[in-house]
Predicted model as a PDB file, atoms N, CA, C, CB and O in Angstrom, pLDDT in the B-factor column:
MODEL        1                                                                  
ATOM      1  N   MET A   1      -6.778   1.826  -2.613  1.00 93.00           N  
ATOM      2  CA  MET A   1      -5.618   2.714  -2.448  1.00 93.00           C  
ATOM      3  C   MET A   1      -4.427   2.011  -2.826  1.00 93.00           C  
ATOM      4  CB  MET A   1      -5.476   3.229  -1.058  1.00 93.00           C  
ATOM      5  O   MET A   1      -4.252   0.830  -2.526  1.00 93.00           O  
ATOM      6  N   VAL A   2      -3.569   2.723  -3.500  1.00 96.00           N  
ATOM      7  CA  VAL A   2      -2.234   2.273  -3.947  1.00 96.00           C  
ATOM      8  C   VAL A   2      -1.165   2.945  -3.134  1.00 96.00           C  
ATOM      9  CB  VAL A   2      -2.016   2.566  -5.444  1.00 96.00           C  
ATOM     10  O   VAL A   2      -1.250   4.158  -2.942  1.00 96.00           O  
ATOM     11  N   ARG A   3      -0.195   2.271  -2.655  1.00 97.00           N  
ATOM     12  CA  ARG A   3       0.862   2.981  -1.856  1.00 97.00           C  
ATOM     13  C   ARG A   3       2.210   2.546  -2.395  1.00 97.00           C  
ATOM     14  CB  ARG A   3       0.755   2.660  -0.284  1.00 97.00           C  
ATOM     15  O   ARG A   3       2.376   1.435  -2.898  1.00 97.00           O  
ATOM     16  N   ALA A   4       3.151   3.439  -2.276  1.00 97.00           N  
ATOM     17  CA  ALA A   4       4.552   3.177  -2.626  1.00 97.00           C  
ATOM     18  C   ALA A   4       5.525   3.906  -1.635  1.00 97.00           C  
ATOM     19  CB  ALA A   4       4.824   3.642  -4.104  1.00 97.00           C  
ATOM     20  O   ALA A   4       5.169   4.859  -0.942  1.00 97.00           O  
ATOM     21  N   TYR A   5       6.708   3.401  -1.633  1.00 98.00           N  
ATOM     22  CA  TYR A   5       7.829   4.035  -0.883  1.00 98.00           C  
ATOM     23  C   TYR A   5       8.729   4.577  -1.901  1.00 98.00           C  
ATOM     24  CB  TYR A   5       8.592   3.043   0.072  1.00 98.00           C  
ATOM     25  O   TYR A   5       9.084   3.911  -2.874  1.00 98.00           O  
ATOM     26  N   VAL A   6       9.122   5.854  -1.671  1.00 98.00           N  
ATOM     27  CA  VAL A   6      10.039   6.531  -2.566  1.00 98.00           C  
ATOM     28  C   VAL A   6      11.371   6.841  -1.760  1.00 98.00           C  
ATOM     29  CB  VAL A   6       9.359   7.874  -3.150  1.00 98.00           C  
ATOM     30  O   VAL A   6      11.369   7.587  -0.781  1.00 98.00           O  
ATOM     31  N   ALA A   7      12.465   6.238  -2.226  1.00 98.00           N  
ATOM     32  CA  ALA A   7      13.710   6.502  -1.638  1.00 98.00           C  
ATOM     33  C   ALA A   7      14.445   7.603  -2.421  1.00 98.00           C  
ATOM     34  CB  ALA A   7      14.517   5.236  -1.566  1.00 98.00           C  
ATOM     35  O   ALA A   7      14.555   7.539  -3.646  1.00 98.00           O  
ATOM     36  N   ILE A   8      14.925   8.572  -1.723  1.00 98.00           N  
ATOM     37  CA  ILE A   8      15.399   9.818  -2.349  1.00 98.00           C  
ATOM     38  C   ILE A   8      16.845  10.075  -1.954  1.00 98.00           C  
ATOM     39  CB  ILE A   8      14.506  11.024  -1.940  1.00 98.00           C  
ATOM     40  O   ILE A   8      17.196   9.997  -0.776  1.00 98.00           O  
ATOM     41  N   ILE A   9      17.665  10.375  -2.916  1.00 97.00           N  
ATOM     42  CA  ILE A   9      19.047  10.869  -2.653  1.00 97.00           C  
ATOM     43  C   ILE A   9      19.079  12.363  -2.828  1.00 97.00           C  
ATOM     44  CB  ILE A   9      20.094  10.197  -3.603  1.00 97.00           C  
ATOM     45  O   ILE A   9      18.646  12.902  -3.846  1.00 97.00           O  
ATOM     46  N   THR A  10      19.622  13.048  -1.776  1.00 95.00           N  
ATOM     47  CA  THR A  10      19.617  14.565  -1.778  1.00 95.00           C  
ATOM     48  C   THR A  10      21.023  15.012  -1.901  1.00 95.00           C  
ATOM     49  CB  THR A  10      18.962  15.187  -0.469  1.00 95.00           C  
ATOM     50  O   THR A  10      21.978  14.247  -1.766  1.00 95.00           O  
ATOM     51  N   GLY A  11      21.123  16.341  -2.176  1.00 89.00           N  
ATOM     52  CA  GLY A  11      22.426  16.946  -2.074  1.00 89.00           C  
ATOM     53  C   GLY A  11      22.924  16.936  -0.683  1.00 89.00           C  
ATOM     54  O   GLY A  11      22.132  16.759   0.242  1.00 89.00           O  
ATOM     55  N   GLU A  12      24.257  17.124  -0.466  1.00 89.00           N  
ATOM     56  CA  GLU A  12      24.774  17.052   0.872  1.00 89.00           C  
ATOM     57  C   GLU A  12      24.280  18.168   1.721  1.00 89.00           C  
ATOM     58  CB  GLU A  12      26.240  17.048   0.858  1.00 89.00           C  
ATOM     59  O   GLU A  12      24.319  19.347   1.367  1.00 89.00           O  
ATOM     60  N   GLY A  13      23.780  17.712   2.944  1.00 92.00           N  
ATOM     61  CA  GLY A  13      23.222  18.666   3.931  1.00 92.00           C  
ATOM     62  C   GLY A  13      21.763  19.183   3.628  1.00 92.00           C  
ATOM     63  O   GLY A  13      21.253  20.071   4.312  1.00 92.00           O  
ATOM     64  N   ALA A  14      21.143  18.606   2.608  1.00 95.00           N  
ATOM     65  CA  ALA A  14      19.843  19.060   2.178  1.00 95.00           C  
ATOM     66  C   ALA A  14      18.724  18.190   2.738  1.00 95.00           C  
ATOM     67  CB  ALA A  14      19.778  19.083   0.677  1.00 95.00           C  
ATOM     68  O   ALA A  14      17.573  18.584   2.552  1.00 95.00           O  
ATOM     69  N   ALA A  15      18.925  17.055   3.401  1.00 96.00           N  
ATOM     70  CA  ALA A  15      17.872  16.101   3.724  1.00 96.00           C  
ATOM     71  C   ALA A  15      16.826  16.744   4.601  1.00 96.00           C  
ATOM     72  CB  ALA A  15      18.448  14.871   4.409  1.00 96.00           C  
ATOM     73  O   ALA A  15      15.646  16.480   4.372  1.00 96.00           O  
ATOM     74  N   ASP A  16      17.145  17.558   5.577  1.00 97.00           N  
ATOM     75  CA  ASP A  16      16.185  18.114   6.487  1.00 97.00           C  
ATOM     76  C   ASP A  16      15.171  19.009   5.688  1.00 97.00           C  
ATOM     77  CB  ASP A  16      16.921  18.929   7.609  1.00 97.00           C  
ATOM     78  O   ASP A  16      13.956  18.885   5.837  1.00 97.00           O  
ATOM     79  N   ASP A  17      15.732  19.906   4.844  1.00 96.00           N  
ATOM     80  CA  ASP A  17      14.861  20.768   4.087  1.00 96.00           C  
ATOM     81  C   ASP A  17      14.014  20.007   3.009  1.00 96.00           C  
ATOM     82  CB  ASP A  17      15.701  21.843   3.429  1.00 96.00           C  
ATOM     83  O   ASP A  17      12.878  20.383   2.723  1.00 96.00           O  
ATOM     84  N   ILE A  18      14.562  19.009   2.468  1.00 97.00           N  
ATOM     85  CA  ILE A  18      13.790  18.221   1.530  1.00 97.00           C  
ATOM     86  C   ILE A  18      12.719  17.420   2.182  1.00 97.00           C  
ATOM     87  CB  ILE A  18      14.668  17.327   0.776  1.00 97.00           C  
ATOM     88  O   ILE A  18      11.606  17.341   1.660  1.00 97.00           O  
ATOM     89  N   VAL A  19      13.014  16.811   3.322  1.00 97.00           N  
ATOM     90  CA  VAL A  19      11.943  16.034   3.950  1.00 97.00           C  
ATOM     91  C   VAL A  19      10.750  16.935   4.343  1.00 97.00           C  
ATOM     92  CB  VAL A  19      12.488  15.298   5.197  1.00 97.00           C  
ATOM     93  O   VAL A  19       9.585  16.547   4.256  1.00 97.00           O  
ATOM     94  N   SER A  20      11.114  18.168   4.784  1.00 97.00           N  
ATOM     95  CA  SER A  20       9.976  19.142   5.089  1.00 97.00           C  
ATOM     96  C   SER A  20       9.174  19.463   3.899  1.00 97.00           C  
ATOM     97  CB  SER A  20      10.496  20.454   5.664  1.00 97.00           C  
ATOM     98  O   SER A  20       7.945  19.476   3.956  1.00 97.00           O  
ATOM     99  N   ALA A  21       9.830  19.723   2.819  1.00 98.00           N  
ATOM    100  CA  ALA A  21       9.072  20.043   1.568  1.00 98.00           C  
ATOM    101  C   ALA A  21       8.210  18.828   1.099  1.00 98.00           C  
ATOM    102  CB  ALA A  21      10.081  20.461   0.413  1.00 98.00           C  
ATOM    103  O   ALA A  21       7.039  18.966   0.747  1.00 98.00           O  
ATOM    104  N   VAL A  22       8.862  17.626   1.117  1.00 98.00           N  
ATOM    105  CA  VAL A  22       8.209  16.396   0.628  1.00 98.00           C  
ATOM    106  C   VAL A  22       6.983  16.146   1.462  1.00 98.00           C  
ATOM    107  CB  VAL A  22       9.171  15.165   0.682  1.00 98.00           C  
ATOM    108  O   VAL A  22       5.932  15.815   0.915  1.00 98.00           O  
ATOM    109  N   ARG A  23       7.081  16.299   2.839  1.00 98.00           N  
ATOM    110  CA  ARG A  23       5.954  16.043   3.702  1.00 98.00           C  
ATOM    111  C   ARG A  23       4.748  16.872   3.350  1.00 98.00           C  
ATOM    112  CB  ARG A  23       6.330  16.288   5.107  1.00 98.00           C  
ATOM    113  O   ARG A  23       3.615  16.447   3.575  1.00 98.00           O  
ATOM    114  N   ASP A  24       4.971  18.059   2.796  1.00 97.00           N  
ATOM    115  CA  ASP A  24       3.847  18.987   2.430  1.00 97.00           C  
ATOM    116  C   ASP A  24       3.167  18.722   1.087  1.00 97.00           C  
ATOM    117  CB  ASP A  24       4.359  20.391   2.408  1.00 97.00           C  
ATOM    118  O   ASP A  24       2.156  19.343   0.759  1.00 97.00           O  
ATOM    119  N   LEU A  25       3.731  17.800   0.322  1.00 98.00           N  
ATOM    120  CA  LEU A  25       3.170  17.542  -0.986  1.00 98.00           C  
ATOM    121  C   LEU A  25       1.824  16.693  -0.895  1.00 98.00           C  
ATOM    122  CB  LEU A  25       4.240  16.797  -1.854  1.00 98.00           C  
ATOM    123  O   LEU A  25       1.672  15.799  -0.062  1.00 98.00           O  
ATOM    124  N   PRO A  26       0.964  17.021  -1.733  1.00 97.00           N  
ATOM    125  CA  PRO A  26      -0.284  16.158  -1.872  1.00 97.00           C  
ATOM    126  C   PRO A  26       0.121  14.782  -2.271  1.00 97.00           C  
ATOM    127  CB  PRO A  26      -1.302  16.734  -2.939  1.00 97.00           C  
ATOM    128  O   PRO A  26       1.009  14.608  -3.105  1.00 97.00           O  
ATOM    129  N   GLY A  27      -0.542  13.754  -1.667  1.00 97.00           N  
ATOM    130  CA  GLY A  27      -0.132  12.399  -2.045  1.00 97.00           C  
ATOM    131  C   GLY A  27       0.912  11.839  -1.175  1.00 97.00           C  
ATOM    132  O   GLY A  27       1.127  10.629  -1.248  1.00 97.00           O  
ATOM    133  N   VAL A  28       1.577  12.554  -0.375  1.00 98.00           N  
ATOM    134  CA  VAL A  28       2.649  12.044   0.504  1.00 98.00           C  
ATOM    135  C   VAL A  28       2.111  11.889   1.961  1.00 98.00           C  
ATOM    136  CB  VAL A  28       3.902  13.023   0.471  1.00 98.00           C  
ATOM    137  O   VAL A  28       1.775  12.874   2.619  1.00 98.00           O  
ATOM    138  N   ALA A  29       2.046  10.676   2.415  1.00 97.00           N  
ATOM    139  CA  ALA A  29       1.507  10.370   3.719  1.00 97.00           C  
ATOM    140  C   ALA A  29       2.515  10.605   4.803  1.00 97.00           C  
ATOM    141  CB  ALA A  29       1.028   8.963   3.767  1.00 97.00           C  
ATOM    142  O   ALA A  29       2.155  11.127   5.858  1.00 97.00           O  
ATOM    143  N   GLU A  30       3.820  10.231   4.590  1.00 98.00           N  
ATOM    144  CA  GLU A  30       4.871  10.422   5.549  1.00 98.00           C  
ATOM    145  C   GLU A  30       6.238  10.566   4.764  1.00 98.00           C  
ATOM    146  CB  GLU A  30       4.896   9.208   6.582  1.00 98.00           C  
ATOM    147  O   GLU A  30       6.371  10.150   3.614  1.00 98.00           O  
ATOM    148  N   ALA A  31       7.170  11.146   5.431  1.00 98.00           N  
ATOM    149  CA  ALA A  31       8.483  11.202   4.874  1.00 98.00           C  
ATOM    150  C   ALA A  31       9.491  11.350   6.084  1.00 98.00           C  
ATOM    151  CB  ALA A  31       8.596  12.406   3.823  1.00 98.00           C  
ATOM    152  O   ALA A  31       9.217  12.048   7.061  1.00 98.00           O  
ATOM    153  N   HIS A  32      10.651  10.661   5.959  1.00 98.00           N  
ATOM    154  CA  HIS A  32      11.589  10.568   7.081  1.00 98.00           C  
ATOM    155  C   HIS A  32      13.023  10.685   6.526  1.00 98.00           C  
ATOM    156  CB  HIS A  32      11.394   9.210   7.877  1.00 98.00           C  
ATOM    157  O   HIS A  32      13.292  10.179   5.437  1.00 98.00           O  
ATOM    158  N   VAL A  33      13.930  11.330   7.239  1.00 98.00           N  
ATOM    159  CA  VAL A  33      15.285  11.308   7.005  1.00 98.00           C  
ATOM    160  C   VAL A  33      15.788   9.945   7.490  1.00 98.00           C  
ATOM    161  CB  VAL A  33      15.975  12.484   7.680  1.00 98.00           C  
ATOM    162  O   VAL A  33      15.454   9.564   8.612  1.00 98.00           O  
ATOM    163  N   VAL A  34      16.608   9.152   6.675  1.00 97.00           N  
ATOM    164  CA  VAL A  34      17.062   7.851   7.051  1.00 97.00           C  
ATOM    165  C   VAL A  34      18.631   7.789   6.800  1.00 97.00           C  
ATOM    166  CB  VAL A  34      16.268   6.735   6.229  1.00 97.00           C  
ATOM    167  O   VAL A  34      19.242   8.604   6.109  1.00 97.00           O  
ATOM    168  N   ALA A  35      19.170   6.749   7.434  1.00 96.00           N  
ATOM    169  CA  ALA A  35      20.649   6.452   7.190  1.00 96.00           C  
ATOM    170  C   ALA A  35      20.725   5.330   6.257  1.00 96.00           C  
ATOM    171  CB  ALA A  35      21.447   6.096   8.509  1.00 96.00           C  
ATOM    172  O   ALA A  35      19.898   4.419   6.291  1.00 96.00           O  
ATOM    173  N   GLY A  36      21.737   5.371   5.389  1.00 94.00           N  
ATOM    174  CA  GLY A  36      21.951   4.299   4.377  1.00 94.00           C  
ATOM    175  C   GLY A  36      22.222   4.821   3.027  1.00 94.00           C  
ATOM    176  O   GLY A  36      22.758   5.921   2.891  1.00 94.00           O  
ATOM    177  N   ASP A  37      21.875   4.081   2.004  1.00 95.00           N  
ATOM    178  CA  ASP A  37      22.102   4.432   0.682  1.00 95.00           C  
ATOM    179  C   ASP A  37      21.266   5.551   0.173  1.00 95.00           C  
ATOM    180  CB  ASP A  37      21.925   3.314  -0.113  1.00 95.00           C  
ATOM    181  O   ASP A  37      21.647   6.177  -0.817  1.00 95.00           O  
ATOM    182  N   PHE A  38      20.140   5.853   0.785  1.00 97.00           N  
ATOM    183  CA  PHE A  38      19.279   6.949   0.481  1.00 97.00           C  
ATOM    184  C   PHE A  38      19.240   7.966   1.701  1.00 97.00           C  
ATOM    185  CB  PHE A  38      17.850   6.402   0.135  1.00 97.00           C  
ATOM    186  O   PHE A  38      19.650   7.627   2.811  1.00 97.00           O  
ATOM    187  N   ASP A  39      18.756   9.165   1.453  1.00 97.00           N  
ATOM    188  CA  ASP A  39      18.735  10.181   2.472  1.00 97.00           C  
ATOM    189  C   ASP A  39      17.320  10.390   3.095  1.00 97.00           C  
ATOM    190  CB  ASP A  39      19.243  11.477   1.878  1.00 97.00           C  
ATOM    191  O   ASP A  39      17.155  10.699   4.276  1.00 97.00           O  
ATOM    192  N   VAL A  40      16.358  10.203   2.236  1.00 98.00           N  
ATOM    193  CA  VAL A  40      14.957  10.368   2.698  1.00 98.00           C  
ATOM    194  C   VAL A  40      14.108   9.263   2.128  1.00 98.00           C  
ATOM    195  CB  VAL A  40      14.377  11.752   2.284  1.00 98.00           C  
ATOM    196  O   VAL A  40      14.329   8.872   0.982  1.00 98.00           O  
ATOM    197  N   VAL A  41      13.143   8.731   2.863  1.00 98.00           N  
ATOM    198  CA  VAL A  41      12.132   7.764   2.375  1.00 98.00           C  
ATOM    199  C   VAL A  41      10.827   8.373   2.619  1.00 98.00           C  
ATOM    200  CB  VAL A  41      12.226   6.369   3.060  1.00 98.00           C  
ATOM    201  O   VAL A  41      10.535   8.818   3.729  1.00 98.00           O  
ATOM    202  N   ALA A  42      10.010   8.411   1.594  1.00 98.00           N  
ATOM    203  CA  ALA A  42       8.649   8.933   1.655  1.00 98.00           C  
ATOM    204  C   ALA A  42       7.679   7.879   1.338  1.00 98.00           C  
ATOM    205  CB  ALA A  42       8.459  10.085   0.731  1.00 98.00           C  
ATOM    206  O   ALA A  42       7.957   7.017   0.505  1.00 98.00           O  
ATOM    207  N   GLU A  43       6.491   7.903   1.993  1.00 98.00           N  
ATOM    208  CA  GLU A  43       5.362   6.951   1.654  1.00 98.00           C  
ATOM    209  C   GLU A  43       4.347   7.828   0.893  1.00 98.00           C  
ATOM    210  CB  GLU A  43       4.675   6.237   3.013  1.00 98.00           C  
ATOM    211  O   GLU A  43       3.850   8.845   1.378  1.00 98.00           O  
ATOM    212  N   ALA A  44       4.081   7.352  -0.333  1.00 98.00           N  
ATOM    213  CA  ALA A  44       3.097   8.113  -1.153  1.00 98.00           C  
ATOM    214  C   ALA A  44       1.938   7.215  -1.351  1.00 98.00           C  
ATOM    215  CB  ALA A  44       3.681   8.591  -2.541  1.00 98.00           C  
ATOM    216  O   ALA A  44       2.106   5.996  -1.359  1.00 98.00           O  
ATOM    217  N   GLU A  45       0.756   7.757  -1.514  1.00 97.00           N  
ATOM    218  CA  GLU A  45      -0.544   7.014  -1.692  1.00 97.00           C  
ATOM    219  C   GLU A  45      -1.420   7.791  -2.645  1.00 97.00           C  
ATOM    220  CB  GLU A  45      -1.302   6.804  -0.310  1.00 97.00           C  
ATOM    221  O   GLU A  45      -1.371   9.016  -2.756  1.00 97.00           O  
ATOM    222  N   GLY A  46      -2.249   6.974  -3.345  1.00 96.00           N  
ATOM    223  CA  GLY A  46      -3.137   7.490  -4.317  1.00 96.00           C  
ATOM    224  C   GLY A  46      -4.150   6.468  -4.739  1.00 96.00           C  
ATOM    225  O   GLY A  46      -4.020   5.277  -4.456  1.00 96.00           O  
ATOM    226  N   GLU A  47      -5.169   6.953  -5.426  1.00 97.00           N  
ATOM    227  CA  GLU A  47      -6.219   6.018  -5.826  1.00 97.00           C  
ATOM    228  C   GLU A  47      -5.749   5.066  -6.922  1.00 97.00           C  
ATOM    229  CB  GLU A  47      -7.445   6.781  -6.299  1.00 97.00           C  
ATOM    230  O   GLU A  47      -6.250   3.943  -6.979  1.00 97.00           O  
ATOM    231  N   THR A  48      -4.832   5.442  -7.781  1.00 95.00           N  
ATOM    232  CA  THR A  48      -4.366   4.645  -8.895  1.00 95.00           C  
ATOM    233  C   THR A  48      -2.815   4.754  -8.944  1.00 95.00           C  
ATOM    234  CB  THR A  48      -5.034   5.127 -10.252  1.00 95.00           C  
ATOM    235  O   THR A  48      -2.229   5.592  -8.259  1.00 95.00           O  
ATOM    236  N   VAL A  49      -2.184   3.921  -9.738  1.00 94.00           N  
ATOM    237  CA  VAL A  49      -0.724   4.009  -9.957  1.00 94.00           C  
ATOM    238  C   VAL A  49      -0.421   5.334 -10.640  1.00 94.00           C  
ATOM    239  CB  VAL A  49      -0.193   2.801 -10.824  1.00 94.00           C  
ATOM    240  O   VAL A  49       0.599   5.959 -10.351  1.00 94.00           O  
ATOM    241  N   ARG A  50      -1.324   5.785 -11.572  1.00 96.00           N  
ATOM    242  CA  ARG A  50      -1.071   7.029 -12.185  1.00 96.00           C  
ATOM    243  C   ARG A  50      -1.011   8.287 -11.166  1.00 96.00           C  
ATOM    244  CB  ARG A  50      -2.146   7.226 -13.227  1.00 96.00           C  
ATOM    245  O   ARG A  50      -0.267   9.246 -11.369  1.00 96.00           O  
ATOM    246  N   ASP A  51      -1.841   8.186 -10.093  1.00 96.00           N  
ATOM    247  CA  ASP A  51      -1.716   9.168  -9.040  1.00 96.00           C  
ATOM    248  C   ASP A  51      -0.353   9.128  -8.422  1.00 96.00           C  
ATOM    249  CB  ASP A  51      -2.760   8.955  -7.994  1.00 96.00           C  
ATOM    250  O   ASP A  51       0.247  10.185  -8.227  1.00 96.00           O  
ATOM    251  N   LEU A  52       0.194   7.927  -8.089  1.00 95.00           N  
ATOM    252  CA  LEU A  52       1.558   7.825  -7.503  1.00 95.00           C  
ATOM    253  C   LEU A  52       2.579   8.440  -8.520  1.00 95.00           C  
ATOM    254  CB  LEU A  52       1.931   6.277  -7.170  1.00 95.00           C  
ATOM    255  O   LEU A  52       3.507   9.153  -8.135  1.00 95.00           O  
ATOM    256  N   GLN A  53       2.378   8.151  -9.754  1.00 95.00           N  
ATOM    257  CA  GLN A  53       3.312   8.647 -10.749  1.00 95.00           C  
ATOM    258  C   GLN A  53       3.406  10.195 -10.684  1.00 95.00           C  
ATOM    259  CB  GLN A  53       2.875   8.181 -12.166  1.00 95.00           C  
ATOM    260  O   GLN A  53       4.482  10.795 -10.695  1.00 95.00           O  
ATOM    261  N   ARG A  54       2.200  10.787 -10.616  1.00 96.00           N  
ATOM    262  CA  ARG A  54       2.113  12.235 -10.526  1.00 96.00           C  
ATOM    263  C   ARG A  54       2.802  12.828  -9.379  1.00 96.00           C  
ATOM    264  CB  ARG A  54       0.755  12.642 -10.483  1.00 96.00           C  
ATOM    265  O   ARG A  54       3.461  13.864  -9.471  1.00 96.00           O  
ATOM    266  N   THR A  55       2.628  12.103  -8.202  1.00 97.00           N  
ATOM    267  CA  THR A  55       3.185  12.529  -6.940  1.00 97.00           C  
ATOM    268  C   THR A  55       4.734  12.503  -7.030  1.00 97.00           C  
ATOM    269  CB  THR A  55       2.666  11.617  -5.781  1.00 97.00           C  
ATOM    270  O   THR A  55       5.416  13.412  -6.556  1.00 97.00           O  
ATOM    271  N   VAL A  56       5.253  11.436  -7.650  1.00 97.00           N  
ATOM    272  CA  VAL A  56       6.646  11.365  -7.741  1.00 97.00           C  
ATOM    273  C   VAL A  56       7.205  12.298  -8.833  1.00 97.00           C  
ATOM    274  CB  VAL A  56       7.039   9.963  -7.984  1.00 97.00           C  
ATOM    275  O   VAL A  56       8.150  13.037  -8.557  1.00 97.00           O  
ATOM    276  N   THR A  57       6.687  12.291  -9.993  1.00 96.00           N  
ATOM    277  CA  THR A  57       7.268  13.047 -11.137  1.00 96.00           C  
ATOM    278  C   THR A  57       6.962  14.630 -11.019  1.00 96.00           C  
ATOM    279  CB  THR A  57       6.656  12.455 -12.523  1.00 96.00           C  
ATOM    280  O   THR A  57       7.844  15.469 -11.200  1.00 96.00           O  
ATOM    281  N   ASP A  58       5.741  14.928 -10.725  1.00 96.00           N  
ATOM    282  CA  ASP A  58       5.337  16.362 -10.637  1.00 96.00           C  
ATOM    283  C   ASP A  58       5.659  16.949  -9.212  1.00 96.00           C  
ATOM    284  CB  ASP A  58       3.773  16.508 -10.949  1.00 96.00           C  
ATOM    285  O   ASP A  58       5.960  18.135  -9.082  1.00 96.00           O  
ATOM    286  N   GLY A  59       5.586  16.086  -8.156  1.00 97.00           N  
ATOM    287  CA  GLY A  59       5.807  16.529  -6.838  1.00 97.00           C  
ATOM    288  C   GLY A  59       7.203  16.412  -6.326  1.00 97.00           C  
ATOM    289  O   GLY A  59       7.902  17.413  -6.169  1.00 97.00           O  
ATOM    290  N   ILE A  60       7.612  15.227  -6.067  1.00 98.00           N  
ATOM    291  CA  ILE A  60       8.881  14.955  -5.408  1.00 98.00           C  
ATOM    292  C   ILE A  60      10.068  15.441  -6.294  1.00 98.00           C  
ATOM    293  CB  ILE A  60       9.005  13.427  -5.101  1.00 98.00           C  
ATOM    294  O   ILE A  60      10.990  16.093  -5.805  1.00 98.00           O  
ATOM    295  N   HIS A  61      10.022  15.135  -7.487  1.00 97.00           N  
ATOM    296  CA  HIS A  61      11.081  15.494  -8.490  1.00 97.00           C  
ATOM    297  C   HIS A  61      11.188  17.026  -8.611  1.00 97.00           C  
ATOM    298  CB  HIS A  61      10.756  14.857  -9.917  1.00 97.00           C  
ATOM    299  O   HIS A  61      12.234  17.559  -8.982  1.00 97.00           O  
ATOM    300  N   GLY A  62      10.065  17.731  -8.285  1.00 96.00           N  
ATOM    301  CA  GLY A  62      10.072  19.128  -8.439  1.00 96.00           C  
ATOM    302  C   GLY A  62      10.658  19.841  -7.186  1.00 96.00           C  
ATOM    303  O   GLY A  62      10.803  21.063  -7.216  1.00 96.00           O  
ATOM    304  N   VAL A  63      10.978  19.166  -6.159  1.00 97.00           N  
ATOM    305  CA  VAL A  63      11.642  19.752  -4.996  1.00 97.00           C  
ATOM    306  C   VAL A  63      13.054  19.999  -5.265  1.00 97.00           C  
ATOM    307  CB  VAL A  63      11.515  18.891  -3.804  1.00 97.00           C  
ATOM    308  O   VAL A  63      13.776  19.089  -5.672  1.00 97.00           O  
ATOM    309  N   GLU A  64      13.500  21.217  -5.053  1.00 94.00           N  
ATOM    310  CA  GLU A  64      14.892  21.526  -5.282  1.00 94.00           C  
ATOM    311  C   GLU A  64      15.794  20.788  -4.414  1.00 94.00           C  
ATOM    312  CB  GLU A  64      15.137  22.925  -5.122  1.00 94.00           C  
ATOM    313  O   GLU A  64      15.552  20.743  -3.208  1.00 94.00           O  
ATOM    314  N   GLY A  65      16.878  20.167  -4.938  1.00 95.00           N  
ATOM    315  CA  GLY A  65      17.828  19.389  -4.190  1.00 95.00           C  
ATOM    316  C   GLY A  65      17.589  17.913  -4.306  1.00 95.00           C  
ATOM    317  O   GLY A  65      18.469  17.144  -3.919  1.00 95.00           O  
ATOM    318  N   VAL A  66      16.461  17.456  -4.813  1.00 96.00           N  
ATOM    319  CA  VAL A  66      16.110  16.079  -4.988  1.00 96.00           C  
ATOM    320  C   VAL A  66      16.969  15.550  -6.133  1.00 96.00           C  
ATOM    321  CB  VAL A  66      14.581  15.904  -5.265  1.00 96.00           C  
ATOM    322  O   VAL A  66      16.999  16.151  -7.207  1.00 96.00           O  
ATOM    323  N   GLY A  67      17.649  14.465  -5.927  1.00 95.00           N  
ATOM    324  CA  GLY A  67      18.481  13.891  -6.875  1.00 95.00           C  
ATOM    325  C   GLY A  67      17.785  12.528  -7.424  1.00 95.00           C  
ATOM    326  O   GLY A  67      16.633  12.572  -7.856  1.00 95.00           O  
ATOM    327  N   THR A  68      18.468  11.412  -7.395  1.00 96.00           N  
ATOM    328  CA  THR A  68      17.980  10.223  -7.815  1.00 96.00           C  
ATOM    329  C   THR A  68      16.862   9.713  -6.874  1.00 96.00           C  
ATOM    330  CB  THR A  68      19.084   9.281  -7.932  1.00 96.00           C  
ATOM    331  O   THR A  68      16.956   9.884  -5.658  1.00 96.00           O  
ATOM    332  N   THR A  69      15.843   9.110  -7.417  1.00 97.00           N  
ATOM    333  CA  THR A  69      14.786   8.440  -6.629  1.00 97.00           C  
ATOM    334  C   THR A  69      14.636   6.994  -7.102  1.00 97.00           C  
ATOM    335  CB  THR A  69      13.418   9.203  -6.757  1.00 97.00           C  
ATOM    336  O   THR A  69      14.967   6.620  -8.228  1.00 97.00           O  
ATOM    337  N   ARG A  70      14.120   6.222  -6.170  1.00 97.00           N  
ATOM    338  CA  ARG A  70      13.712   4.849  -6.497  1.00 97.00           C  
ATOM    339  C   ARG A  70      12.328   4.663  -5.865  1.00 97.00           C  
ATOM    340  CB  ARG A  70      14.770   3.756  -5.962  1.00 97.00           C  
ATOM    341  O   ARG A  70      12.117   4.976  -4.694  1.00 97.00           O  
ATOM    342  N   THR A  71      11.399   4.151  -6.663  1.00 97.00           N  
ATOM    343  CA  THR A  71      10.009   3.981  -6.206  1.00 97.00           C  
ATOM    344  C   THR A  71       9.716   2.493  -6.070  1.00 97.00           C  
ATOM    345  CB  THR A  71       8.997   4.657  -7.197  1.00 97.00           C  
ATOM    346  O   THR A  71       9.979   1.705  -6.978  1.00 97.00           O  
ATOM    347  N   TYR A  72       9.169   2.129  -4.924  1.00 97.00           N  
ATOM    348  CA  TYR A  72       8.795   0.694  -4.667  1.00 97.00           C  
ATOM    349  C   TYR A  72       7.336   0.642  -4.350  1.00 97.00           C  
ATOM    350  CB  TYR A  72       9.628   0.056  -3.485  1.00 97.00           C  
ATOM    351  O   TYR A  72       6.901   1.129  -3.306  1.00 97.00           O  
ATOM    352  N   VAL A  73       6.585   0.065  -5.225  1.00 96.00           N  
ATOM    353  CA  VAL A  73       5.140  -0.023  -5.062  1.00 96.00           C  
ATOM    354  C   VAL A  73       4.794  -1.136  -4.136  1.00 96.00           C  
ATOM    355  CB  VAL A  73       4.447  -0.218  -6.389  1.00 96.00           C  
ATOM    356  O   VAL A  73       5.305  -2.243  -4.309  1.00 96.00           O  
ATOM    357  N   GLN A  74       3.933  -0.904  -3.135  1.00 95.00           N  
ATOM    358  CA  GLN A  74       3.536  -1.882  -2.129  1.00 95.00           C  
ATOM    359  C   GLN A  74       2.568  -2.836  -2.771  1.00 95.00           C  
ATOM    360  CB  GLN A  74       2.908  -1.204  -0.879  1.00 95.00           C  
ATOM    361  O   GLN A  74       1.623  -2.418  -3.441  1.00 95.00           O  
ATOM    362  N   LEU A  75       2.802  -4.157  -2.566  1.00 95.00           N  
ATOM    363  CA  LEU A  75       2.018  -5.176  -3.248  1.00 95.00           C  
ATOM    364  C   LEU A  75       0.995  -5.822  -2.337  1.00 95.00           C  
ATOM    365  CB  LEU A  75       2.922  -6.229  -3.814  1.00 95.00           C  
ATOM    366  O   LEU A  75       0.057  -6.450  -2.827  1.00 95.00           O  
ATOM    367  N   ASP A  76       1.152  -5.682  -0.953  1.00 90.00           N  
ATOM    368  CA  ASP A  76       0.217  -6.336  -0.107  1.00 90.00           C  
ATOM    369  C   ASP A  76      -0.679  -5.376   0.642  1.00 90.00           C  
ATOM    370  CB  ASP A  76       0.930  -7.194   0.834  1.00 90.00           C  
ATOM    371  O   ASP A  76      -1.537  -5.806   1.413  1.00 90.00           O  
TER     372      ASP A  76                                                      
ENDMDL                                                                          
END                                                                             
C-alpha cells in the first residue's frame, strides 16, 4: 500500500464543501480542513504510485474550487 498526503488550497470560503467532496472520492482515506498555508489536507492511498496519481489528477483536481495542490508521498 502506498500513501500520500495532499495539501490543497481552495477558493475563499470553499474549504468545507471541498473537504466533503474529497472525502467521498475513491482512494481518499481521510480529509480535514486545516489552518496554515493550505486549507485542506487529504490522505490518499492506493496499491501503486500510479493509483495515487489518478486519485490526485482525476479525483481531487476535478473537484470544483480546488486550486493548487502539493502531494507528499509517505516513505515509511
